[in-house]
C-alpha positions as CSV (number, residue, x, y, z in Angstrom):
1,G,-2.2,-0.6,-14.6
2,D,-4.1,2.3,-12.6
3,K,-0.4,4.0,-11.9
4,E,-0.1,3.8,-15.7
5,S,-3.3,5.0,-16.7
6,F,-3.1,8.0,-14.7
7,W,-0.3,9.5,-16.4
8,L,-0.6,8.1,-19.6
9,S,-4.3,10.6,-19.3
10,F,-2.6,13.4,-18.9
11,E,-0.1,12.8,-21.9
12,L,-3.4,11.8,-23.9
13,G,-4.6,15.4,-22.8
14,Q,-1.5,17.0,-23.5
15,V,-1.7,17.8,-20.0
16,P,1.8,18.4,-18.2
17,Y,2.8,16.5,-15.9
18,A,6.1,15.3,-13.6
19,F,7.4,12.4,-11.9
20,S,8.3,12.3,-8.7
21,P,12.2,12.7,-7.4
22,W,11.4,10.0,-5.0
23,A,11.4,6.4,-5.8
24,A,8.2,4.4,-4.7
25,S,8.1,3.2,-0.7
26,V,6.1,0.6,0.8
27,V,4.4,-0.1,4.0
28,A,5.6,-2.5,6.4
29,K,3.3,-5.8,6.7
30,P,2.7,-7.0,9.7
31,G,6.3,-9.1,11.1
32,D,8.3,-7.0,9.2
33,V,10.1,-4.8,11.2
34,P,10.6,-7.6,14.2
35,A,12.5,-10.3,11.5
36,H,13.9,-7.6,9.2
37,P,14.0,-4.1,10.5
38,D,15.6,-2.8,7.7
39,T,13.3,-4.6,4.7
40,L,9.8,-3.8,4.5
41,C,7.7,-5.7,2.2
42,G,4.1,-4.3,2.4
43,S,1.7,-2.2,-0.2
44,L,2.9,0.5,-2.2
45,A,3.3,3.5,-0.7
46,Q,4.3,7.3,-1.9
47,F,5.3,10.4,-0.8
48,V,4.8,13.8,-2.0
49,P,6.7,14.7,-4.7
50,T,8.2,17.6,-3.8
51,T,12.1,18.8,-5.3
52,N,13.3,19.8,-2.3
53,A,14.9,17.2,0.0
54,N,14.9,19.3,2.9
55,D,11.4,19.7,2.7
56,P,9.9,17.0,5.1
57,A,8.5,13.8,4.0
58,V,5.0,13.7,3.6
59,L,3.1,10.3,2.5
60,L,0.9,11.2,-0.2
61,F,-1.2,7.5,-0.7
62,V,-1.1,4.8,0.3
63,N,-1.9,1.1,-2.4
64,G,-2.6,-1.9,-1.5
65,G,-5.2,-4.7,-0.7
66,D,-3.3,-5.7,2.1
67,V,-4.6,-2.4,4.0
68,I,-7.6,-1.4,3.0
69,D,-9.2,-3.8,0.9
70,I,-12.7,-4.8,2.9
71,V,-12.8,-8.4,0.5
72,D,-10.1,-10.4,1.6
73,T,-8.0,-10.4,-1.9
74,G,-5.9,-13.7,-0.5
75,T,-9.3,-15.3,-0.4
76,G,-11.6,-13.4,-2.7
77,A,-14.0,-14.1,-0.7
78,S,-16.9,-11.9,-0.8
79,G,-20.5,-13.9,-0.3
80,G,-21.5,-14.6,3.2
81,H,-18.0,-12.7,4.4
82,D,-17.8,-12.0,8.0
83,W,-17.1,-8.5,7.4
84,D,-16.8,-7.5,11.0
85,G,-14.0,-10.1,11.1
86,R,-12.7,-8.7,8.5
87,G,-12.2,-5.3,9.8
88,A,-11.2,-6.2,12.5
89,Q,-8.3,-7.7,11.2
90,L,-7.5,-5.1,8.8
91,L,-7.8,-2.5,11.8
92,A,-5.1,-5.3,13.7
93,D,-3.2,-5.0,10.7
94,I,-2.7,-1.3,10.3
95,P,0.6,-0.5,9.5
96,H,3.1,1.5,12.1
97,H,6.2,1.5,9.5
98,V,7.2,2.8,6.1
99,T,10.5,2.7,3.5
100,P,11.8,6.2,4.5
101,R,11.8,8.5,1.1
102,H,15.0,7.6,-0.8
103,K,16.1,8.5,-4.6
104,R,15.6,5.9,-7.0
105,H,18.4,3.4,-6.8
106,P,19.2,0.0,-8.4
107,T,17.5,-3.2,-6.6
108,P,18.5,-6.8,-6.1
109,A,17.6,-8.5,-9.5
110,F,14.9,-11.5,-8.4
111,G,17.3,-14.5,-8.3
112,F,19.7,-12.3,-5.6
113,R,16.6,-11.4,-3.1
114,G,16.8,-14.5,-0.8
115,T,13.3,-14.9,0.5
116,Y,12.3,-11.8,-0.5
117,D,9.6,-11.4,-2.8
118,Q,9.0,-8.1,-5.6
119,T,7.1,-6.1,-2.8
120,C,10.4,-6.0,-0.8
121,L,12.4,-2.7,-0.3
122,I,15.8,-4.8,0.8
123,G,18.3,-2.5,3.1
124,D,15.9,0.6,2.4
125,G,15.4,1.4,6.4
126,A,11.8,1.7,7.6
127,T,10.4,4.8,9.7
128,A,7.3,5.1,12.0
129,L,4.5,6.3,10.4
130,D,2.7,9.2,11.9
131,E,-0.2,8.1,14.4
132,S,-2.5,10.4,11.8
133,F,-1.6,7.5,9.2
134,H,-3.6,5.1,11.7
135,E,-6.4,7.5,12.3
136,L,-7.2,7.8,8.7
137,A,-6.8,4.0,8.4
138,S,-9.1,3.1,10.9
139,R,-11.3,5.3,9.7
140,R,-11.5,3.9,6.0
141,I,-11.6,0.6,7.4
142,R,-14.6,0.8,9.5
143,W,-16.4,3.1,6.9
144,A,-15.9,0.0,4.6
145,V,-16.9,-2.4,6.6
146,D,-20.3,-0.2,7.0
147,V,-20.9,-0.5,3.2
148,A,-20.1,-4.1,2.9
149,K,-22.5,-5.5,5.8
150,R,-25.1,-2.8,3.6
151,M,-24.2,-4.1,-0.4
152,E,-25.8,-7.7,-1.4
153,W,-23.0,-9.6,-2.2
154,Q,-23.6,-12.2,-5.5
155,A,-21.1,-14.7,-5.9
156,T,-19.5,-14.1,-9.8
157,I,-18.4,-17.2,-11.8
158,V,-15.4,-16.0,-14.3
159,H,-14.6,-18.6,-17.0
160,T,-11.0,-19.3,-18.3
């Protein structure tokens, strides 16, 4: 995937790199916190890879179509899409919580995850996101709506 290609390019280019000491986190999907406040099940998030545990936890990025993808990844719809409606839905669903920065640890195997899907970080907690995340995500979504409304969309048929 895209993340693997990123570090692989460093290796092939013989450029030094290191992996973050922090485990991947996730941002909350709508309804996560009221339903299960210690388990979030959303899009991938990563904190700045500082090696000092006393440094403040600063969110580096969020990677997920549920947060910023103007094309509804659930339906794959694009042509004739209600861009303003999709933008409004994304704005309403901007996450307000993230799994706190934490070290890697074993996760429950699929047979022991109960009703939680593979995106869920079971029992890793939730902490409020800084308001600046909401502001940045809102701006990104509004820009994406503006761009989508100006593009000429054509249906693509994929043969398998």
